[in-house]
N, C-alpha and C positions, 0 to 999 in steps of 0.2 A: 198534261200537254207541256212536256219539256220542264218540267220540275213546279210548274205553277199548281197549287192544289185546287181541287176541286170540291165545293161542298156537295154533301150528301143530296141537297136540296137546294135548287136555285132560289134567290132572295125575290120575294115579290116587290116590284118598285112601281111607283108611279112616277112618271116623267112631268115635272111641273115647269111650266114654258114650253111654249110650241113656236117659238120665234125663229128668227133665221138659224141662229147655231143648232136648236134643237132639230131643226128639219135638215140642215146640210151637214152636220156631223153626227149625231146621235141616231137619227133615224137610219142611215145605212149600217151604223157599227152594231145596234142593238141585237139584230138576227144573230150575229156572230158571239153574242153574250150568253148563249141559252144554257150553257154549263153552269154560270155564275149567276145569272139573274134574269128575270123575264117581266116585261113590261105589262102591267095589268090595266092601266089607267094613265090617261093623259089630262093635264088641268092647265087651262089658259083662259083669260077673260076674253080674249078675240076668238069668238064661237068659230069662224071658218078656219082659223089656224088649229085651234083645238080638235074640230071634226076631221080636218083632213089628217093630221098625224095620228090621231086615234084610228081613224079607218084603215091607215096603212100598217097598224099593228092588230087590226081586228079587236079593239078592246073598247070600253066606254069612254066617252068624253065628258070631262066636267068643267064649268066655267067659273065656278067658285070653290075657292080651296078649303072653305068651312064645309061645303055639302061634301067634298071629297073625303074630308076627314071624318064626317058622320057616317059615310057609307063605309070607309075604310076597306076597301080592297086590296090593300098593300101594307106591308110591314115596313118599308123603307122608301125614300124619295130621293130623286135626282134633280137637284134644282138648277135650272138654266133659264134664270131670269135677269134683269138689270141689276148691278151691283147694289143699287141703293134699296132694294127689296130684300136682300139676302139676310140680313139681319132678323127683320120681323118674320119672314118666312120660317127660317131654321128655328126661331126660338117658339115659334106656334106649332111648328111639327114636334119638336122635342117635349113639349109641355103636354102633347097628346100620344106620347110614347112611340114616336116614330122616327127612326133612324134616317139621317139625313147628310148627302154628300152635295156639297155647294160648290159651284163654279168658280173660278177666280175672277176678280179679286174676292177673296173671302167675305169682306166686308168692308166699311169706310173709315172705321176708328179702331182703336186699341180698346175703347170701352165697349163697343158692339160685340169684338171678338171675345172679350172676357165674359160679356152675358150670354153668348151662344154656348160657350163651353159649360158656363153654370146652369143653362137651361137644360143642356144635356144630361148633365151630372144629376139634377132633380128627376128628370125624366127617365133616367136608367137607361139612355141610349147612346149611340155614338153619332158624333158630328165630326165630318171630316171635311177636306177641300179636294177639289177635282184639279189637282195639279198635275200637268202633264210635261212640263219643259225639262225637269230631270230625268225623264224617262226617254227622251230623244236619243237616236243612236250615239251622237258624239259624247253625251254626258255618260252613257251606260259604259262606253268603250273607255274613257278617260278614268272612270272610277276602277275599272280593271286594271289599268295601266298603272294607276297611281297606286292601288294595293299591291301591285308586283314590284313597284319602285323601279321601273323601267328607267327613268329619267332621274333616279334617286328620290329621296322624300320630297313632296311637293309642298312648299310652304305659302306660295303666293300665286295668286288668280290675277290677271290684267284683263279686263273685258271692255271693249269699246263697240258701241253701236249695236249691242246684242240685247235689246230688251231689258234695258235697266228698269226696276220696278218689282213688284211683287214676285213675279215669274222668276227673275234673277234671285231674289232674295232666297227663294226657295232652293234653287239650284245650289247655291253656296252652302245651305244648311246640310242639304243632301251630300255635297262632297265631302266637307269636313266631318261630318257626323256629329256635330255638335253646335251649340248656339252661340252666335258672337258675343263679344264683351263689351264693345263700343261701337259707336258710328261717328263719323265726321263728314259734313257734306258742304259743299259750295255749289251757287247756281250763278248763271249768267244769262239774262235775256236781251236780245237785240232785235231791232225791227228787220223784217225782210220784204221783199215785193210780195204782194197780196197775190193769193192763187188760192183755187178750190181744191181739196184733196178729192171731194167729191160734193154732188148738189148740197149736201146738209153741213159739210165741214170745210170752214173757212179758216185761212191762216194769213196773218201779216206780221208773225213775230216768231221767235224760235227760243227757246229756253235750253241751255247746255246745264247738264247736271253730272257732277263728279262725286261719288260716294265712296268712302273708304270705311271697311268693316276689319276688325281685328277679333280673331277666334282663339280660344284657347290653344296650347301647343305652337305658338308663334304660326298660326294661320293668318292671312292677310289678303284682301280683295280690294282692287280698285276697279270700280264699276262706273262708266261714265258714256256719256251719248249727247249729241245734239238733239237729232231725231231719229226715231227708230224706223222710218220707212225710206230712208236714202233721199228725202226731198232735198232739192237745191245742190244736187251734186255731193252731198254727204255719202259717207260709207254706207253700202246697203246691208240689208240683213243676209246672213246671220251675224253681221259685223266681223270682228277680230277678236280674238280671245287667246292667250296664252297661259297654260299651266306651268309654272315656273319650278322646275325641280332642281336638285342640287348638282346634277351631272348632265342637264339638258332640259329641252321644252317640248310639250305638247302643243300643237298650234291648231286652231280651227279658224278658217277665213271664208268669205263669200265667195260664191261662184256664180250663181243664178237664182234668182228668187229666194226662196227659202233654203234652197241647197247650198251646202257648204263642202269644203275640202279639208281634211285634216292629216296632219302628219307629225311625226317624231322627229325633232331635231337632236341628234345625240352627240355628245363628246365621248369618245372611246378612250381608252387607258393610255394608248400611245398619243393622243393628242393633248391629253393633259401635261404630258411631259414638256409639250412646246408652248401653246398659247392658250388653250382652252377654248378654242373656235370650234364650234359644231362640224364635224366631218363626216358624219352619216345622216342620211335622211331616209325614213321609213314611211312610206304612205299608210294611212289609215283607209281601208276600204269598206264601204258599206255596199252590201250585195242586194239588188232588189230585182231579181228575175220576175218579167212579166207583172213589173210595179207592185211587187209584194216583197217586203223588207224580210230577209231571213236572216242575216247575221252581219255583224260589223266586227273587223279584225285588223291586226298588225301583224306581219310575219316577221318575228325577230331572228330567225334562223341564220341570215347573213351575219349577225354579230354575235353568234353563240346562243342565242335564247330559242324559244319555241314560238308558237303562235298564240297569242293573246287574242280572245275574241269574246264576244257578247252575241249568244243566239237568241233571236227574238222568239219568244214562245208563242206570239200571237198571230194568227192570220184572218184578217178580216174577209168576209166573202165578198163584199163591195167596199170599194175605197171611197172615202167621203168625197163630195164634189169640191173641187177648189183646192184640195188638199195635197200634202206631199206623199209619197208612197208609205212614208213610216208614220204619218201623223195618226191615222186611225188606231195603229198598233199601241201609240202611247196612250190615247183614250181608253183603250181595252185595258190596258196595263192598270190604269187607276180605278176603272170600274171592277175589275178582278180583286184588285186589292181591297176596296171598300167591302165586297161581298163575302171575302174571306175573313174580315175582321167581324162583320156582323154574324157570322156563322161561328165565329171562334176559332176558325180553322188556322188563323196566322195573324200575329200581331200587324198592324198598320205599318208600312214602310216609311209613312209621313203621317204622324198623328195630329190630334187637335192642339198640341203645345206648339208643334213645329207651324201649324197653320198661323197661330197667333203670333210666333216670333217673327214670322214672315211680314205680318202686318206692323208690329213693332219697328222692324228695320226700316219699313216704309215710312212710318210716322215719325221715327227718330231720325232720319234722314232730312226729313222736311223740318223737324225741330232744329236741328243743327243749322240748316241754311237760313232760318230764321235768327238765328243767334250768331251769324256771320263765321260759321265754320266752328263753333265751339263743340267739344266733344260731348257726346251722349252717352250715357252708362245704358247697357243693356242688361237685363230686360227692364223696360220702363217701369217706373214707380208711378202710381198716381196716375192724373190726367195732365198731359203736357199741352202747352199752348197751341201746338199745331193741330192736336185733336180738339180742342175746343174751337178752333177756327173752322174745321171741317164740319163739325156740328152745327155751327152757327150758319154756314153756308147751305147746308141741307134743310135747316128749319127755315130759312129764307126762300129757298126753292120749292118746297112742298108745303109751307104753311103750317107744319104740325112738328112736333117733337120727334126726330128721327129715332128716339129709343123708345118711343110709344107703339108698342106692337101693333095695337088694334087700329090706330090712327094710320100707321103705314100700311097695314093689310088692307085699309079701306080704300087706298090710292091704288095699290097693285091690283087689288081684286075686289071693286066696287060690288056691292050688295045689288043682286038683280032686283 
């Protein structure tokens, strides 16, 4: 399928978690993944959720992860559960020789991430993160444009209101192709008028976060936002992002909902002889006939180039509910990547060390903010203060040590 390798045999997977995301996103996507993986079981402690999702696949339902592992119909698992449960579930699966792909955020602390990697090493299995943001159309085409040096070498990314946090950390790793060397961060919290985002989500304050990452080779990222959903008239998703090159800029900005519009603002040779102001704008076009993303491209022929394009290799039979035309394709992308890695067909595009670094960037940014913007070197050594604070908050919330695998499993999957 357009260059994506297909294993000789699809990977047999259990879908662990049958909540809203599993039902609204993974359920419609999985039938289109039959070349790469096949769902053979569903596991969730909420019986009606497990039964309904399992019935949609025609597979058995399990309500206890221990029973699932004892029965072992699968060789791998896709974990779609709350973040606080990721560490214990991943380590438990790895200890029993089961490959696992874990939804974002990967875990809560750097210590947990390290333990997940060590458990997979001991179990001789793969552990990966189900990261899809750098697989979105704009990131895919920007990668192509940057590689072609359309705006010259790109050294700097400035992003506002486009999901600062684990997702964006992963985007910057994927873009530069290396891990950052340090992070600095500042935060500012202010009161706001009280309002409910939803019946269970109440807000009466807002925290602005500005994070600065430095990458080898003079790569630099400024990633900042006040809130990610455009509340109170703030800039909406997908925000405003510039990839700044030596002779121009690639820009992506909000249009409607999660949809964005992209363009290349280029300085031609004649303009450099005058003021250096961008004199040519080339649109970035994403084609979605019948709500199916086919390709994203930029036509550079007016400036003497060719067509730079990213052709989407995935075609979901059903579009996930409440998702963009291309969102399901990005999910298919990370699922296929995982299956190919399990089968040894192709190395992962984003491996466990990348997943851990995204966590380190997040914890490092919090550590820097605690220290009034002090620079924090990456990778993080030892256990930073912010990691300890998160650990303590989780212990207070659940009443057990969040590193205690059996205790945390007992919360996520109470024994019948």
